[in-house]
N, C-alpha and C positions, 0 to 999 in steps of 0.2 A: 138386702139382708142386714139385720141389725148386728152391730158389733158386740162381742161378749163383754160383760162388765168385769173389769179387772179387779183383783184383790177381793173378790166376793167369795165367801166360803161356800163350798158345795153343800147342797141340801141332802146329799146321800152319803152313806158311810164310805170311807176310803179303805180299800183292801190293804192289809198289812204287807209291807215290803221290807227288805233289809235296811232301807233308809229310814223308815218311819216307825219301825217296831223296836221297842226297848229290849234289853237282854232278858229281863224278867217279864213274864206275861202279866198284863194288868187287866182287871175286869173291865169289860166294855159296857157302858150304861148309857141308855138314851137320855138319862137325866144328868149326864156329866156336864159340868160347867167349868168355865175358865176360872183360874184362881182370882179371888177378889181382893188381893192385897193392895190397898189404896196407896201405900207408901212407895210402891215401885212404879215410877213413871218415866217414860223415855225422855220427856222434856226436862226432867229434873237433873239429868246427867250433865255435868260441866265438861264439855268436850275439850275446851281449852286447857282446863286443869289436867285432864287425862293425857292430852298430848304433851303437856309440860312434864308430867310425871314420867312418861315413856322416854322423853328426850333426855331426862336426867339419869335414867336407869336403863342403859342399853343392854345390860345383863338380864334385866327383867324381860325386855322384849325378846331377846334371844331364847330365854327359857320358855316363854309362852309359845313362840314359834316352834320350838323343839317338841313341846307337848302336843301341839296341834298336828305336827308332822307325824307323830307316832300314831295318831288316830286315823290317818289316811289309810284306807284299804283294810282296816280292821272290821271284822264281822260284828254285827249287832247281836248276834246270838240266834237270829231267826232261823237261819239254815240249820244250825245245830239242833234246834228244837223240833225239826220236822221228823216224822216217823222214818225209820230206816229205809223202807221201800220207796218213799218219796225222795229221800236223799240219793238213793241209787239212781233214780230217774234224772235228777239234777246232774249227777256225775256223768250220765250218759249224754246229756245235752252239751256238757262242756267238752266231751270227747268229740262230738260232731262239730262243735265250734273250732276245735283245733284243726280238724281236717279242712274247714273253711278257710282258716288263716293260712294254711299251707298253700291252698289254691290262690289266695290273694297275693301271697308273696311270689308265686309262680307267674301270676298275671302281670305284676309290676316288672318282673325280670323280662318277660316277653315284650312288654311295651317298650322297655329300654332298648332291646335288640331291634325292634321295629324303628325306633327313632334313629338308631345308628345306621340302619339300612337306608333310610331315606336321606339322612344327612350326607351319606356318600354320594347320593344323586344330586343333592343341593350344591355340593362343593364345587363342581365345575362352573355352576352359575355364579357363585360367589367370586371365583377366580376371574371369570369373564368381566364381572362388574368392577373388580379392582383394576383391571387393565384399562378400562374406559375412564374410571375416576382419575387415574394417575396419568392419563394421556398417552399410554403406550399404543392404543388402537382407537379407532372410531367405531361407533355402533353401525351395524349393517342397516340397509334400507328396510328390511323386514322388521328388525327390532324397533326402528323408529316408527314405522307404520302401526305396529301392534301397540306401541306406547301411546299413540294418538287416538286409538279407537274410542277411548272413554271421553274424549273431548266433545262438547256439544256444538251443534252447527252454528248457533248464534255467537260463538266465540271465534269464528273463522277470521273475521276482519281484524280482531284484536291480535290473533295469532300471526296473521300476515305482517302486521305492523311490528310485532315483536321480532319475528324472524328477520325482517328488513333491518331493524336496529341492530340485531345480533350480527348480521353480515357486515354492517358498517363498522361495528366494534371490532370484529375479527380482522377486517382489512387494516384497521389502525394498529391494534396490539393483540395479536392472537394469543390466547391462553391455552396452555396444555391441560387437557382433562377438565375436571370440575374443581376449581380452587376451594379450599376450606369445606369440602363436602362433609367430612365426618364431624367437624366442629359444629356446623350448622345443624346436622341431624341430631347431635347430642343436646344442643341447646333447645331443640323442640321437644325433647323427651323430658317431661317435667321433673322426674326424680333425679335425673342427671344434671339438668340445668341449674338446680339449686346448689350443686356442689362446685360449679365452674366459676372461678373468680376472673376479674379482668386480667390479672397476671397470668392465669392459666391459659387464657385464650391464645396468647402469643406462642406458647409451646404446642398447644393442640392444633394450631394451624399446620403443623408439620406432621400430623397424624395421617398416614397414607392408607391404613386398613385396620379393621377390627374383625377378628375371626375367632372361632372357638374349635375345640377338639375334645372328644370324649377320652377319658382315661381307661386303662385296662381294668382298674377297680372302679366301683361306682363313684362317679364324680366327673367334673369337666374343667377345662382350662380356657380362660379368655386370653387372647393374644392381641396386643396393641403394637402396631408397627409404625415407626417414625422415620422420617427422612432426617438428614443431618441438620442439627440445630444448635443454638447457642446455650442450651440449658443442660443437656446431659449427653453422654456418649452412647447410651443404649440404642441399638437398632430395634429391639423389641422389649416390651415390658409385659410381664405375664402375671396372672392371678389365678390360682387353682383352688377349686372348691372340692372338699372331700366329704363323703358320706360315711356313716357308721356301718359296721359289718352287719349288725342285726337290723331287721325290718321293724317298722312301726306297727301300730295296732291294726291298721288296715292294709298291711303289706307294703306301705310306702317306704321309700328310702328316708332315713333320718339324717339331716344335715349335722355334720360334726364341727368342722372348722375350715378356714381358708388360709392360704399362704400367698404372699406377694413377692415378686422378685425384687432384688435390690436395685435401686436407681442410682446410677453413677453420675451424680451432679457435678457440673463444672464449678469452678471456684466462684463463690458468692452468687450462685444461680439457683440455689435450692428453693423451689417455690413453696415448700412446706414450712419454711422458716422465714421470719422477717427480722430485720435489724432494729433494735430498740436502744435509744440513748439512755444511759444511766449515769448519774453523778456519783463519784466516789471521793471521800475525804481522807486525807492522810492523817493518821492519828498523831504523828509527831509534829509535822509542819503545819497542820490544819489547812493545807492547800487542797483545793478541789480540782478534779479532772472529769472529763466526760468520756465514757467508754461505750463502745458498741457491743451489745450482746445479742445472740440469736435466740429467739423465742418461737415456739410452734405457732402456726397460723392456719387458717382455713385454706384448703386447696383441694382440687380434684385429685391430686396425686397422693393424698392421704388414703385414697381408695386402695392403694397397693401396700398399705400397712394396716391390715385388718385387725380388729379386736380378737383377742383369744378367749376361749371359754373360761369361766370362773374356776379357780382352783380351790383346794381345801383352805388356803389362807384367806380367801375371800368369804369369811364367815359372816360378815355384815350383810344383812338381807338387802339393804338399799343398794350396796355396791354390786352384789350379785345380780339384782334386778336390772340395774343400769347396764351391766355387761350383757345380759341376755337381750335387752332391748336393742343395743347396738349391734349385736350379732344378727338379730332378726333383720334389722334395716340393711346391714351389709349384705346379707344373703339375698334380700329382695332386689337390691341394686344389680347383683350379678345375674339374677333371673331375668330382670328387665332387659339387660344387655343381650343375654342369650336367647330369650324367647321373643323379644320385641324389636330391639334395635338392629341386630344382625340380619334376621330374615327379611325385614321390611325397611331397610335403610333409606331407600329412595322415597318412601312415603313419609318418613320422618324428615328428610331433607326438604321436601316440598311442603310439609305441614299437613298433608292429607290424612296422616295417621291420627292426628289429634281428634278428629271427629269420631274415631272408634275407641278412643281411650276411655276407660270406664272410671272417670273421675267422680261421678256422682252416683255410683251404684248403691252407696250406703245412705243416700239422701232421700227423703220422702218427697215425691213430686208435689204432694198436696200442700207442702210448706211454702211453695212458691206460687205466686200469682202473676198473670200477664200484666204488663204495664198498662194496657188499655183497661183491664178490669180495675186496676188500682185507680186510674183516672176516673172511671165511672163511679167507683165507690166514693171518691172524694167529691164528685159532683153531686152524688146522692146525699152525702152528708151536708153539703152546702145547701141543697134544696130543703133538707129537713130543718136546717137552722133557720132558713128564710121562712119556712112554713111555721116554725115554732115562734119566731119573732112576730110574724103576722098575726098569729093567734093571740099573742099577748096584747098587741095593739088593738085587736078587734073584739076584745072582751065586751066592750059596751054594745057592739052590734049583736053579740050573742043574746043579750037580754031582750033585744027587740025581735029576735028570730029571723034576722035578715042575713046572717052569715051562712056560708055554704059548708057542707061537710068536708072535713080535712082528711078522712081516712081512705078516700077513693084511690089516691095515688099509691099509698102503701099497699093496698089490696091488689092493685094492678101489678105492682112490682113483685109481689109474692107469686102471682100467677105466672 
């Protein structure tokens, strides 16, 4: 089936809608033509000059954005121009849509209650998992056997060798539980791995559990539990995500903001700060000295100091847009922990979850070729170059009619 030609105007008239119909009715003519003003051309616009003009006049940008904002949601006049009986029908459809929206909101509430119901069933499994990770208990034979069901038969020898090596290691220095389980799982989760620095790893090695709980109001709380460590005194560090009271267009909950608990850092152990040397000169004696100052730095623990929604003071569009982007990223990280990391922690620890991660869902598979195909294409190009050079060298033979046709290979390739 052939693909549609993009940017091609339709050959049939388009029905008027509130988006394409002006406030005043205009005569529709089959002979209508586009304006033929030759002085207006897109390529004649100096974008650099326009950008410079806007950069020097932030008030102008704010005014334009304000005017555009006033146009959003305003009627074009089409609905108002309809006969009263038609407008009455439109109002009736809007009434039906309101009933639909109520059901959508009810649906989302029931989905949340269903999630809570099954979360209560998941919780004992999470608690059992935590006791094994931290070495309080050992898995039962049944649990081990069920975990091995997915292993293939051709891996039996390798598994036996691994088990033998593990038994030798246990006889030398037995380890409790699974060391650095959560750190390893987080480092396999792409969005979280990008936030973890080398300095963070030393602290995250003391992470004993990650769990979550639902709030009484719409929202959830992530709970990170730590063993005693050299960085902070907290036993738990939490982050809570809140939703707005009103529902979205499709009845979905609307994210509002997040709050993180305070981390009680030990002296000079704050991983969100780094010491920077700075020279200072005495105005009177002209002597210089080097002082250490603390400056913010990248760290996973900045996750517990989430961005706050823009306020009325953030009238700069670029600032507000940056805040909104950071809010969206911060919320997505919380969702990744809640929906991916916690339910399938063992799969992230082993790396098996990576094969199910939808990293390329926005990528077009046709943009990528197999390496073998690329090699074949290169070979074909080389062959064509050789045939091309041969044809140049054999021009004298063509005149005698002794050369062979060169198109057969190309035709075979097409077939």
